[in-house]
N, C-alpha and C positions, 0 to 999 in steps of 0.2 A: 622773236626776242633777240635783241642785240645785247650781248653780255660782255662787259669789259672787266669784270671782277678778277678773273683768272683764266689761264688756259686749261685749268682742270674741268671747265664746263663744256669742253668739246663733246660733240655727239659722234657716236660710231657711224661710219659710212655704211651704205647699202652693202658694199662688198664685205665689210667686216661682219655685218649682221648675217649675211648668207654663210660666211665661213664659220661663224659661231653655231649656227643652226645645224650645219653639216659636219662639225668636227667629230672625229672618232675619239672616244673618251674611255678612261679606265679609272681606277682608284690611284690617285697620285701619291697618297701616303705609302702605298705598296710599291710605288714606282711604275705603276702599270698604265699611266695615261700617256698614250703615244703622242698626243698633240703637245702636252707640256714637255715631254722629253725632247720633241723636235725643236721647240722654241729654245729650251735651255742649251741644247747642243749647237743649234745655229748661232745663238748669241755668243757662246764661248768661242767658237771658231771665228766668227766675224770680228770679234774684238781682240783676239790674240790671247785669250785666257784659257786655263785648263777646264774650268767648270763655271756653271751659272745656276742660280736658284730663282724660280718664279715666286714672287711674294705678292701679298694682297695690296700693299701700298708702299710708297717711298719711306714713310715713317717706319714701317716694319722692316724694310730692307736695311735702312741705316742702323736700326737697333740691333738687328742680327749681326751686322758687320762689327759693331762695337763689342757685342758680347762674344763674338768669335775671335776677335783680336785680343780682348782683355779679360782678365779674371776679376773676381770680387776684390775690391780694394785697390785695383789699378786705376790709372788716370789717362785721359786723352786730352790733347791740346786741340783747341778749335778757336773760331772767331766769336766775338760777342754777338755778331749778327748771324752766326751759323744756324741753319734751320734745325739741325739735329741737337743743338743746344737750347735755342730760344723758342722754337715753335713745335716741338714734338713731345710736350707734356712732361719733360724731365725723365723720359723713359730710361735713359742710360743709368741714372742714379736710382730711380724708383724700382726698376725691374732688373737691372744688371749689376747694381751695387758698384757702378763705375763712376769715378769722380771726374766731372768735366773741369778743365782749366781754361776758361775763355780768355782770349787776348783781343784787345781792341783792333778792329779791322781798319786798315788804311782806306782812304777815300776810294781807291780802285778795287777794294775788296781783298787785297792781299794781307798777309800777317807778317810783321817785321821779324826777321830771323833773330835779331838781338833780343827782342822780348820773348820770343819762343825759347831761346836758349836759356834765358834767365829763369824761365818758368819750369824747366825740367828739374825734377826733384832728385836730390842725392840719394844714393843707396843707403837707406837708414830706416829702421823700423818705425820711426816717427812719421814717415811720409808715405803717401800713396806712390805706387810705382808707375812712373811715366812710361807708357808703352806705345802710344800712337799719336800721330798728327792727322787730323781730319780737315780737309779743305772742301770748299764748295765752288762749283763752276757750272753755270753762271751763278753769281750771287747778286741779288737785286738787279738782275739784268746785265750785270757787268761781267766781262770775260777776263779770266785770269790770263796774264801774258804767258806765253809758252816758255819764255826764258825763266820766269819766276817758278814755274812748275819744275823745270829742270833743276833749279837751285834748291827747291824743296826736296827733291829726290836726294841730292847731295847732302842736304842737311840731315835727313833722317838716317842716311847711311852713316854719317859721322857720329850720330848720337845713339845708334842702335835702336831706332824706332821703326815702326811700320807706317805706311802712308795710305790713308783711305780718302776716297773722293765721293762726296755727295754730288752725284752727277745727274740730279733730277732733270736738268735741262742741258746736259752735256752736248747733245746734238746741236743745240742752239749755239753753243760756244764753237763747235767745229764749223758750223755754217758761217759764223761771223768771221772766223779766221781763214775760211776757205781752205781747210785742210781735212784730211781723213781723220776720223775720230781716234783711230789707233795712235796717231801722232801725239795725242794728249794722254790717253789712258795707259799707255805703255809705261809710264813713270810710276804707276800706282800699284800697290799690293792688292787692293780691292776697290771696286767702285759700283755705284748704283746708277740705273737708268729708270726714269719714270716713263711708263708707256702711256699713261692716261692724262698727260698734259698736252703739249703741242703735237705729240705724235698721234693723238686722237683715239687711243684705245679706251674702252669704258672703265676698265679696272686693271691695276697691276703695275708692278715694278720688277726689276731684275737686280740681283746682287751677283757680281762676278768676282772670282778670285781663284786661288789654286784649289786643287781637289781637297786638301786637308781642311782649309778654311771653310769651303762650302759644305763639307760634311759636318763640321761643328755648327755652322749656321742652320743646316737642315734640322739638326736635333733641337736647337733652340727654337726654331720655327714651330716645331711640334709642341714643345713645352709651353710656348706662349699662345697656344690655341690656333696657330696659323696653318695647321695641316689641312689641306683641302682635298676633296675627293675627286669628282669628275670636273676638274679645273680646266680641262682642255677647251671647254666652251669659252673660257676667258682667254686662254693662251692663244687660241686661234686668232683673235683680234690683235693680240700683242705681236704676233709674227708679222701680220700685215702692217702694223704700225712701224716696225723696224724696216721692212722691205719696201714700203710704198710711200711713207710720209716723212722721211728724213730730208729728202732733197728739197721739198717745198717749204721748209722753215724759213728760207730767205724771203719768201713772200710775206710772212708775218713780220719780219724785220723791216721790210720796205713799208708795210702798212703802219708800223709803229712810228716811223719817221714822218709819214704822211699825216697821221693823226696829230703828232706833235706840232707840225707846221700849221695845221688847221686850228688847233687849240690856241696857238699864239695869236690868232686873229680874233679870239673871243675875249671880250673885256673881262678882266678879273682872273684870267688864267695865264700862266707863264711857264714855258718848258725850255730847259737848256738843251738845245739840239745836239750839242757836242757830247752829252752824257748818254745818248741813246746808242747802244751797241747791238741789242737784240730785240726782243718782242715786249719789253717792259719799259714803261716810261713813268716819270713822276712829274706832276704839274703842281706848281705853287698856286694856291687859291687865295684870292683876296679875302680878308677877314670879314668884309661886309656881306659876303655871300653866305646865306643860311644853308649849309650843306645838308642838314637833316631834311629840310623841306625840298631841296633840289633832288636829292636821291629819291624821295617819294614821288615827286612830280614826274621825274623821268621814268620811274617804274610804271606809272600809269600810261606812259607812251611806249611801253615794252622795251625800255632801255635800262640796263642794270649797271650801276657803278658803285664803288665803295667810297665812303667818306674818309677824309684824312687830309692832313696838310704836311707834306705834299700828298696829293691824291694820286693813287696808283692806277694805271690803265695797262691792260695786258691784251695784246692782239693774238689771234690764233686762227685755226683753219675755218672756223665758223664766223669770222669777221672779214668782210670784204671792204673794198674802197667805197662802194656804194653805201654800205652800212655806216661807215665813218661820215660820209657826207650827210646822211640822214640824221645822225647823232648831232653833228655840229649845227645843223639847221634847227633841230628841236631845242638844243641847248641855248642857242641865241634867243629864241622866242620865249624860252622859259625864264631866263634871267631877268 
């Protein structure tokens, strides 16, 4: 199966499966799982943070961050396209009683500081209390400029806010900028890493912050039903994802550009190559193409895509150049 729908579809490697089978485990709710503890301690040290928390998903990790930073009736600033605002079920409002204040993203994914400043509420009982700015990197495959992140740190310091990063694909951003990840995350009070996207683990994300924040997040994880028992079986794969699969993300970026070039040779598809920075690309599709039929026809050929205009394609460790060539050949014969 060739699956371009997302990098969440990656399969664990043989090494991961072996590590999972052999992982020493304990009850993580009691803090007794040595493999979970090892992953959290490694992640904290590797990224220059005091503590880390292993979570079941990126959605959970983001929600825990918001609930650890904010109280009921507080507010966080974010982008209209932010995953933790638009695509996570309204969890901050539904479960955290936290009000999101979305700001329209610029084409490059950034949020204009003038609009952010205007959205901060005055200290007044009529208003929610603005406590946090949440950014996302990458966002729709775009990498936030490092200079912008530095300015964001200055902005939150000026306004007495905290700064959180939805870093589901933060290693993709670091790979695209050709810098160590710490050069990005050092500006944030907390950030998340998704282990089950391009890094290839089957399950899990990490939330990182100082010890006090992670202690609050750990309590909220339990309240929300996220306390796991012998979770070392999953954490073992997460450790390998961090130690073995970060450097190879550049291959996914190269394949995304190659896929875009090939799609531009298919009648009815158009991709702006200048917009491809990481492993996600968007193709404009001619309205004459019946996307519903196309998706089904490709599925019968063991190729999975998602309908949409633009149509999103995501490359990952289970997509090779040969897979792309096969897809393009089938696509041309199907249209």
